[in-house]
C-alpha positions as protocol buffer text, in pm:
chain_id: "A"
residue {
  index: 1
  type: MET
  ca { x: 0 y: 0 z: 0 }
}
residue {
  index: 2
  type: LYS
  ca { x: 283 y: 240 z: 83 }
}
residue {
  index: 3
  type: TYR
  ca { x: 441 y: 163 z: -254 }
}
residue {
  index: 4
  type: VAL
  ca { x: 128 y: 276 z: -438 }
}
residue {
  index: 5
  type: TYR
  ca { x: 109 y: 592 z: -226 }
}
residue {
  index: 6
  type: TYR
  ca { x: 473 y: 686 z: -295 }
}
residue {
  index: 7
  type: LEU
  ca { x: 442 y: 608 z: -664 }
}
residue {
  index: 8
  type: THR
  ca { x: 129 y: 823 z: -693 }
}
residue {
  index: 9
  type: THR
  ca { x: 289 y: 1111 z: -502 }
}
residue {
  index: 10
  type: ILE
  ca { x: 603 y: 1102 z: -718 }
}
residue {
  index: 11
  type: SER
  ca { x: 394 y: 1090 z: -1037 }
}
residue {
  index: 12
  type: ILE
  ca { x: 190 y: 1394 z: -934 }
}
residue {
  index: 13
  type: LEU
  ca { x: 502 y: 1593 z: -838 }
}
residue {
  index: 14
  type: LEU
  ca { x: 675 y: 1500 z: -1162 }
}
residue {
  index: 15
  type: ALA
  ca { x: 372 y: 1600 z: -1372 }
}
residue {
  index: 16
  type: PHE
  ca { x: 345 y: 1931 z: -1185 }
}
residue {
  index: 17
  type: ASN
  ca { x: 716 y: 2004 z: -1232 }
}
residue {
  index: 18
  type: LEU
  ca { x: 708 y: 1928 z: -1606 }
}
residue {
  index: 19
  type: GLY
  ca { x: 399 y: 2146 z: -1652 }
}
residue {
  index: 20
  type: CYS
  ca { x: 570 y: 2446 z: -1491 }
}
residue {
  index: 21
  type: GLN
  ca { x: 884 y: 2453 z: -1702 }
}
residue {
  index: 22
  type: LYS
  ca { x: 956 y: 2793 z: -1851 }
}
residue {
  index: 23
  type: CYS
  ca { x: 1112 y: 2879 z: -2183 }
}
residue {
  index: 24
  type: THR
  ca { x: 1486 y: 2946 z: -2159 }
}
residue {
  index: 25
  type: ASP
  ca { x: 1660 y: 3130 z: -2443 }
}
residue {
  index: 26
  type: GLU
  ca { x: 1434 y: 2984 z: -2714 }
}
residue {
  index: 27
  type: ASN
  ca { x: 1452 y: 3180 z: -3040 }
}
residue {
  index: 28
  type: PRO
  ca { x: 1154 y: 3407 z: -3107 }
}
residue {
  index: 29
  type: LYS
  ca { x: 886 y: 3312 z: -3362 }
}
residue {
  index: 30
  type: ALA
  ca { x: 707 y: 3548 z: -3597 }
}
residue {
  index: 31
  type: ARG
  ca { x: 427 y: 3527 z: -3850 }
}
residue {
  index: 32
  type: VAL
  ca { x: 271 y: 3786 z: -4080 }
}
residue {
  index: 33
  type: LEU
  ca { x: -102 y: 3870 z: -4091 }
}
residue {
  index: 34
  type: ASN
  ca { x: -223 y: 4086 z: -4378 }
}
residue {
  index: 35
  type: LYS
  ca { x: -541 y: 4271 z: -4284 }
}
residue {
  index: 36
  type: GLY
  ca { x: -454 y: 4555 z: -4522 }
}
residue {
  index: 37
  type: THR
  ca { x: -640 y: 4684 z: -4824 }
}
residue {
  index: 38
  type: GLY
  ca { x: -444 y: 4480 z: -5079 }
}
residue {
  index: 39
  type: SER
  ca { x: -176 y: 4221 z: -5128 }
}
residue {
  index: 40
  type: VAL
  ca { x: 161 y: 4295 z: -4971 }
}
residue {
  index: 41
  type: THR
  ca { x: 520 y: 4207 z: -5054 }
}
residue {
  index: 42
  type: LEU
  ca { x: 714 y: 4184 z: -4732 }
}
residue {
  index: 43
  type: THR
  ca { x: 1080 y: 4111 z: -4656 }
}
residue {
  index: 44
  type: LEU
  ca { x: 1205 y: 4016 z: -4308 }
}
residue {
  index: 45
  type: THR
  ca { x: 1581 y: 4049 z: -4254 }
}
residue {
  index: 46
  type: SER
  ca { x: 1734 y: 3929 z: -3926 }
}
residue {
  index: 47
  type: GLY
  ca { x: 2043 y: 4077 z: -3764 }
}
residue {
  index: 48
  type: ASN
  ca { x: 2257 y: 3787 z: -3888 }
}
residue {
  index: 49
  type: GLY
  ca { x: 2162 y: 3859 z: -4251 }
}
residue {
  index: 50
  type: GLY
  ca { x: 1903 y: 3583 z: -4293 }
}
residue {
  index: 51
  type: GLU
  ca { x: 1616 y: 3694 z: -4513 }
}
residue {
  index: 52
  type: VAL
  ca { x: 1262 y: 3570 z: -4569 }
}
residue {
  index: 53
  type: GLN
  ca { x: 1039 y: 3722 z: -4836 }
}
residue {
  index: 54
  type: PHE
  ca { x: 664 y: 3698 z: -4877 }
}
residue {
  index: 55
  type: SER
  ca { x: 555 y: 3801 z: -5227 }
}
residue {
  index: 56
  type: ASP
  ca { x: 194 y: 3897 z: -5292 }
}
residue {
  index: 57
  type: LEU
  ca { x: 63 y: 3793 z: -4949 }
}
residue {
  index: 58
  type: ALA
  ca { x: -309 y: 3839 z: -5015 }
}
residue {
  index: 59
  type: SER
  ca { x: -530 y: 4054 z: -4797 }
}
residue {
  index: 60
  type: GLY
  ca { x: -682 y: 3839 z: -4522 }
}
residue {
  index: 61
  type: SER
  ca { x: -406 y: 3578 z: -4531 }
}
residue {
  index: 62
  type: VAL
  ca { x: -164 y: 3462 z: -4262 }
}
residue {
  index: 63
  type: SER
  ca { x: 187 y: 3330 z: -4319 }
}
residue {
  index: 64
  type: SER
  ca { x: 334 y: 3031 z: -4139 }
}
residue {
  index: 65
  type: SER
  ca { x: 541 y: 3096 z: -3825 }
}
residue {
  index: 66
  type: LYS
  ca { x: 918 y: 3117 z: -3868 }
}
residue {
  index: 67
  type: THR
  ca { x: 1190 y: 3115 z: -3604 }
}
residue {
  index: 68
  type: TYR
  ca { x: 1445 y: 3397 z: -3600 }
}
residue {
  index: 69
  type: PRO
  ca { x: 1748 y: 3478 z: -3389 }
}
residue {
  index: 70
  type: ALA
  ca { x: 1678 y: 3716 z: -3101 }
}
residue {
  index: 71
  type: GLY
  ca { x: 1766 y: 4077 z: -3173 }
}
residue {
  index: 72
  type: SER
  ca { x: 1699 y: 4318 z: -3457 }
}
residue {
  index: 73
  type: LEU
  ca { x: 1460 y: 4231 z: -3740 }
}
residue {
  index: 74
  type: THR
  ca { x: 1406 y: 4472 z: -4029 }
}
residue {
  index: 75
  type: VAL
  ca { x: 1065 y: 4461 z: -4195 }
}
residue {
  index: 76
  type: ILE
  ca { x: 1028 y: 4616 z: -4540 }
}
residue {
  index: 77
  type: TYR
  ca { x: 680 y: 4599 z: -4689 }
}
residue {
  index: 78
  type: ILE
  ca { x: 517 y: 4735 z: -5002 }
}
residue {
  index: 79
  type: ILE
  ca { x: 141 y: 4773 z: -5020 }
}
residue {
  index: 80
  type: GLU
  ca { x: -42 y: 4978 z: -5282 }
}
residue {
  index: 81
  type: GLU
  ca { x: 296 y: 5087 z: -5424 }
}
residue {
  index: 82
  type: VAL
  ca { x: 401 y: 5248 z: -5093 }
}
residue {
  index: 83
  type: GLU
  ca { x: 717 y: 5112 z: -4927 }
}
residue {
  index: 84
  type: GLN
  ca { x: 751 y: 5119 z: -4548 }
}
residue {
  index: 85
  type: THR
  ca { x: 1041 y: 5009 z: -4326 }
}
residue {
  index: 86
  type: GLU
  ca { x: 1024 y: 4917 z: -3958 }
}
residue {
  index: 87
  type: VAL
  ca { x: 1290 y: 4777 z: -3726 }
}
residue {
  index: 88
  type: LEU
  ca { x: 1177 y: 4540 z: -3451 }
}
residue {
  index: 89
  type: ASN
  ca { x: 1366 y: 4398 z: -3157 }
}
residue {
  index: 90
  type: LEU
  ca { x: 1271 y: 4032 z: -3112 }
}
residue {
  index: 91
  type: ALA
  ca { x: 1316 y: 3890 z: -2762 }
}
residue {
  index: 92
  type: SER
  ca { x: 1386 y: 3528 z: -2672 }
}
residue {
  index: 93
  type: CYS
  ca { x: 1089 y: 3317 z: -2565 }
}
residue {
  index: 94
  type: THR
  ca { x: 839 y: 3540 z: -2748 }
}
residue {
  index: 95
  type: SER
  ca { x: 595 y: 3482 z: -3033 }
}
residue {
  index: 96
  type: TYR
  ca { x: 514 y: 3778 z: -3259 }
}
residue {
  index: 97
  type: ASP
  ca { x: 225 y: 3857 z: -3492 }
}
residue {
  index: 98
  type: ILE
  ca { x: 348 y: 4115 z: -3744 }
}
residue {
  index: 99
  type: THR
  ca { x: 19 y: 4261 z: -3867 }
}
residue {
  index: 100
  type: ILE
  ca { x: -63 y: 4493 z: -4153 }
}
residue {
  index: 101
  type: ASN
  ca { x: -382 y: 4659 z: -4024 }
}
residue {
  index: 102
  type: SER
  ca { x: -676 y: 4800 z: -4223 }
}
residue {
  index: 103
  type: ASN
  ca { x: -493 y: 5136 z: -4253 }
}
residue {
  index: 104
  type: ASN
  ca { x: -191 y: 4956 z: -4407 }
}
residue {
  index: 105
  type: GLU
  ca { x: 16 y: 5024 z: -4095 }
}
residue {
  index: 106
  type: LEU
  ca { x: 245 y: 4775 z: -3923 }
}
residue {
  index: 107
  type: VAL
  ca { x: 122 y: 4668 z: -3579 }
}
residue {
  index: 108
  type: ILE
  ca { x: 305 y: 4416 z: -3360 }
}
residue {
  index: 109
  type: PHE
  ca { x: 143 y: 4183 z: -3110 }
}
residue {
  index: 110
  type: SER
  ca { x: 364 y: 3968 z: -2885 }
}
residue {
  index: 111
  type: GLN
  ca { x: 311 y: 3685 z: -2642 }
}
residue {
  index: 112
  type: GLU
  ca { x: 558 y: 3506 z: -2417 }
}
residue {
  index: 113
  type: ILE
  ca { x: 626 y: 3142 z: -2500 }
}
residue {
  index: 114
  type: ASN
  ca { x: 593 y: 2923 z: -2192 }
}
């Protein structure tokens, strides 16, 4: 009987401990949501020179999530023949939604990754 009690207690403590683990230095993730008035061509350039381009991302569409190194990320986007540039600072353990809003402005939403 004691064996079952100890085994149950250890299982509960182990499950609780695994469920409370926090993210440690995980690279940030980002995706692009186009809620603008037309299709957008968007280029994301990370601080280490890596580049991802989205050509003709249709209005109302969402890109897949990509992982980037923490630090500076340059976003260049063209919508309705107007080019805009923004520089973001991506933090470790964070997920970002890079959104083109209905006014064709860049808006960033972030959420910590647990």
